[in-house]
C-alpha positions as semicolon CSV with decimal commas, in nm:
position;residue;x (nm);y (nm);z (nm)
1;M;0,939;-0,271;0,653
2;S;0,767;-0,456;0,931
3;T;0,860;-0,584;1,272
4;K;0,816;-0,942;1,387
5;T;0,875;-1,088;1,731
6;I;1,017;-1,435;1,789
7;D;1,118;-1,627;2,098
8;A;1,493;-1,693;2,127
9;S;1,449;-2,070;2,139
10;M;1,238;-2,060;1,821
11;M;1,499;-1,842;1,652
12;R;1,773;-2,091;1,744
13;K;1,577;-2,364;1,571
14;N;1,507;-2,148;1,265
15;L;1,812;-1,920;1,244
16;S;1,861;-1,963;0,871
17;E;1,497;-1,876;0,802
18;A;1,519;-1,573;1,034
19;L;1,828;-1,448;0,854
20;D;1,657;-1,493;0,517
21;T;1,349;-1,306;0,640
22;V;1,558;-1,011;0,752
23;R;1,767;-1,004;0,435
24;D;1,492;-1,054;0,179
25;S;1,214;-0,838;0,316
26;K;1,401;-0,582;0,526
27;N;1,197;-0,689;0,828
28;I;1,323;-0,634;1,179
29;I;1,300;-0,935;1,407
30;L;1,271;-0,864;1,778
31;V;1,404;-1,150;1,992
32;K;1,234;-1,233;2,321
33;R;1,389;-1,417;2,614
34;R;1,179;-1,506;2,915
35;G;0,895;-1,298;2,771
36;N;1,097;-0,977;2,731
37;V;1,231;-0,831;2,407
38;E;1,609;-0,816;2,452
39;S;1,760;-0,800;2,104
40;A;1,688;-0,727;1,741
41;L;1,801;-0,884;1,416
42;I;1,821;-0,640;1,125
43;D;1,960;-0,632;0,772
44;I;2,312;-0,488;0,740
45;D;2,193;-0,215;0,500
46;T;1,935;-0,103;0,755
47;L;2,200;-0,099;1,027
48;E;2,431;0,112;0,811
49;D;2,148;0,358;0,748
50;L;2,072;0,382;1,119
51;L;2,437;0,440;1,203
52;A;2,474;0,703;0,929
53;V;2,186;0,916;1,056
54;Q;2,346;0,919;1,400
55;D;2,670;1,065;1,262
56;P;2,654;1,444;1,317
57;E;2,891;1,513;1,027
58;Y;2,680;1,307;0,788
59;V;2,361;1,484;0,896
60;K;2,537;1,820;0,863
61;S;2,654;1,735;0,509
62;I;2,297;1,652;0,408
63;A;2,170;1,981;0,552
64;E;2,444;2,173;0,368
65;A;2,366;1,996;0,041
66;R;1,996;2,079;0,074
67;A;2,072;2,442;0,160
68;S;2,311;2,487;-0,134
69;K;2,024;2,474;-0,386
70;E;2,250;2,298;-0,636
71;W;2,039;2,057;-0,835
72;Y;2,151;1,797;-1,084
73;T;1,947;1,611;-1,340
74;P;1,946;1,230;-1,333
75;E;2,144;1,238;-1,657
76;E;2,416;1,449;-1,492
77;V;2,436;1,213;-1,196
78;F;2,402;0,876;-1,370
79;G;2,518;0,954;-1,723
80;D;2,460;0,676;-1,974
81;I;2,321;0,441;-1,709
82;W;2,010;0,659;-1,681
83;T;1,927;0,648;-2,049
84;K;1,965;0,270;-2,096
């Protein structure tokens, strides 16, 4: 993942390309107005990941799962999908 910076007026002219760049390569585009970075354009999957790690219950569930020492093989998790 990389970060690119673009001026707001340039992004307006190339919005479709900016959206494709974010979606296809998981880049983050920082948007400048009057020389200052004010906003960011990110892929929805990246946003969901960022929101999830801010959820205390989600983070707690990960910590509990790691502490439980219960391990599953890929076959147990994915079943037939893993072996195909």
